[in-house]
C-alpha positions as CSV (number, residue, x, y, z in Angstrom):
1,X,-38.4,-38.3,21.6
2,X,-38.2,-34.7,20.4
3,X,-35.6,-33.9,22.9
4,X,-33.4,-36.8,21.6
5,X,-33.8,-35.4,18.0
6,X,-32.8,-31.9,19.2
7,X,-29.8,-33.3,20.9
8,X,-28.7,-35.3,17.9
9,X,-29.3,-32.3,15.6
10,X,-27.2,-30.1,17.9
11,X,-24.5,-32.6,18.1
12,X,-24.2,-32.8,14.2
13,X,-24.2,-29.0,14.0
14,X,-21.3,-28.7,16.5
15,X,-19.4,-31.6,14.9
16,X,-19.7,-30.7,11.2
17,X,-20.6,-27.0,10.9
18,X,-18.6,-25.4,13.7
19,X,-15.2,-26.6,12.4
20,X,-16.1,-25.3,8.9
21,X,-17.0,-21.9,10.3
22,X,-13.9,-21.7,12.4
23,X,-11.6,-22.7,9.6
24,X,-13.1,-20.0,7.3
25,X,-12.0,-17.4,9.7
26,X,-8.3,-18.3,9.3
27,X,-6.0,-16.3,6.9
28,X,-4.9,-18.3,3.9
29,X,-1.2,-18.2,3.2
30,X,-1.8,-16.2,0.0
31,X,-2.5,-18.9,-2.6
32,X,-2.1,-16.3,-5.4
33,X,1.7,-16.2,-4.6
34,X,2.2,-20.0,-4.7
35,X,3.6,-19.9,-8.2
36,X,6.3,-17.5,-7.1
37,X,5.8,-15.3,-10.1
38,X,6.5,-11.6,-9.8
39,X,4.3,-8.8,-8.9
40,X,4.4,-5.5,-10.8
41,X,2.4,-2.7,-9.2
42,X,2.0,1.0,-9.4
43,X,0.8,2.3,-6.0
44,X,-1.0,5.6,-6.3
45,X,-1.0,7.3,-2.9
46,X,-3.4,10.2,-2.7
47,X,-4.3,10.1,1.0
48,X,-5.2,13.3,2.7
49,X,-3.4,12.9,6.1
50,X,0.1,12.0,7.2
51,X,-1.2,9.1,9.2
52,X,-2.9,7.7,6.1
53,X,0.1,8.1,3.9
54,X,2.3,6.4,6.6
55,X,-0.1,3.5,6.9
56,X,-0.2,3.0,3.1
57,X,3.6,2.9,3.0
58,X,3.6,0.3,5.8
59,X,1.1,-1.8,3.7
60,X,3.3,-1.5,0.6
61,X,6.3,-2.6,2.7
62,X,4.3,-5.6,4.0
63,X,3.3,-6.6,0.4
64,X,7.0,-6.4,-0.7
65,X,8.1,-8.5,2.3
66,X,5.4,-11.1,1.8
67,X,6.2,-11.4,-1.8
68,X,10.0,-11.6,-1.4
69,X,9.7,-14.1,1.5
70,X,7.8,-16.4,-0.8
71,X,10.6,-16.2,-3.3
72,X,8.9,-14.0,-5.8
73,X,10.0,-10.7,-7.3
74,X,8.3,-7.5,-6.4
75,X,8.7,-4.6,-8.9
76,X,7.0,-1.6,-7.5
77,X,6.5,2.0,-8.2
78,X,5.1,4.3,-5.6
79,X,3.4,7.5,-6.8
80,X,2.3,10.5,-4.8
81,X,-0.3,13.0,-5.9
82,X,-3.2,15.1,-4.5
83,X,-2.9,16.0,-0.8
84,X,-0.3,13.3,-0.2
85,X,2.1,15.7,-1.9
86,X,2.3,17.7,1.3
87,X,3.9,14.9,3.2
88,X,6.8,14.1,0.9
89,X,8.4,17.6,0.9
90,X,11.5,18.9,2.5
91,X,9.7,21.7,4.4
92,X,7.1,21.5,7.1
93,X,5.6,24.9,6.9
94,X,2.4,23.7,5.3
95,X,1.7,21.1,8.0
96,X,0.1,20.9,11.4
97,X,2.6,20.5,14.2
98,X,0.8,17.2,15.2
99,X,1.7,15.8,11.7
100,X,5.5,16.4,12.1
101,X,6.4,13.1,13.9
102,X,4.4,11.1,11.3
103,X,6.1,13.0,8.5
104,X,9.5,12.0,10.0
105,X,8.3,8.4,9.8
106,X,7.3,8.9,6.2
107,X,10.7,10.2,5.4
108,X,12.3,7.1,6.9
109,X,10.0,4.9,4.8
110,X,10.9,6.8,1.6
111,X,14.7,6.3,2.3
112,X,13.9,2.6,3.0
113,X,12.1,2.2,-0.4
114,X,14.9,4.1,-2.2
115,X,17.4,1.7,-0.7
116,X,15.3,-1.2,-2.1
117,X,15.5,0.4,-5.5
118,X,11.8,1.2,-5.6
119,X,11.1,4.3,-7.7
120,X,9.2,7.1,-5.9
121,X,7.3,9.6,-8.2
122,X,5.5,12.8,-7.5
123,X,2.9,14.1,-9.9
124,X,3.9,17.5,-11.2
125,X,0.3,18.4,-11.8
126,X,-0.5,17.9,-8.1
127,X,2.6,20.0,-7.2
128,X,1.4,22.8,-9.4
129,X,-2.1,22.6,-8.1
130,X,-0.9,22.9,-4.5
131,X,1.7,25.4,-5.4
132,X,4.7,23.2,-4.2
133,X,7.9,23.9,-6.0
134,X,9.4,20.7,-7.6
135,X,12.6,21.5,-5.7
136,X,10.8,21.2,-2.4
137,X,10.3,17.5,-2.7
138,X,12.5,15.1,-0.8
139,X,15.6,13.9,-2.8
140,X,14.3,10.3,-3.1
141,X,11.4,11.6,-5.1
142,X,11.3,12.1,-8.8
143,X,8.9,14.7,-10.0
144,X,7.2,13.7,-13.2
145,X,5.4,16.3,-15.3
146,X,2.2,14.4,-15.5
147,X,1.5,11.6,-13.0
148,X,-1.5,10.3,-15.0
149,X,0.7,9.7,-18.1
150,X,3.2,7.9,-15.9
151,X,0.5,5.6,-14.4
152,X,-0.9,4.9,-17.9
153,X,2.6,4.0,-19.2
154,X,3.2,1.6,-16.3
155,X,-0.1,0.0,-16.8
156,X,0.8,-0.5,-20.5
157,X,4.0,-2.2,-19.3
158,X,2.0,-4.7,-17.2
159,X,1.9,-2.9,-13.8
160,X,-1.2,-3.3,-11.8
161,X,-2.8,-0.1,-10.7
162,X,-3.3,0.0,-6.9
163,X,-5.2,3.2,-5.7
164,X,-4.4,4.2,-2.2
């Protein structure tokens, strides 16, 4: 008798709970984007390695593509500060040789975002802190005097702040 109850109990677990657990593992097709409204975001990149900066740029591009594929508008600003500043310069002298191939990929991402019309900003305070001349940044980048003020102004205009 106990064996029959155990079998019935196991049957109900498999039939009713297993499909629920399996379905919870699936990715949802971003219900937040279902209304096709626009996204306004300021991405604050302050990663400390070339690989991390590149990965964050890939993620931003993924977000942009997911949004525009859904028919929505994506209005982004990408800001660089802190140690990320070293990976958006013209020169390579402050970098490890191992970082150079990744820096080339970052440069391609920046050209890509510039073609999309996405503004790219470098915090002047970080440039000063790390003794990087504003003229040393890639041409796609606009150096702003104070990146904090820029972030605040964009937030006041409705841009979400996305720390990276």
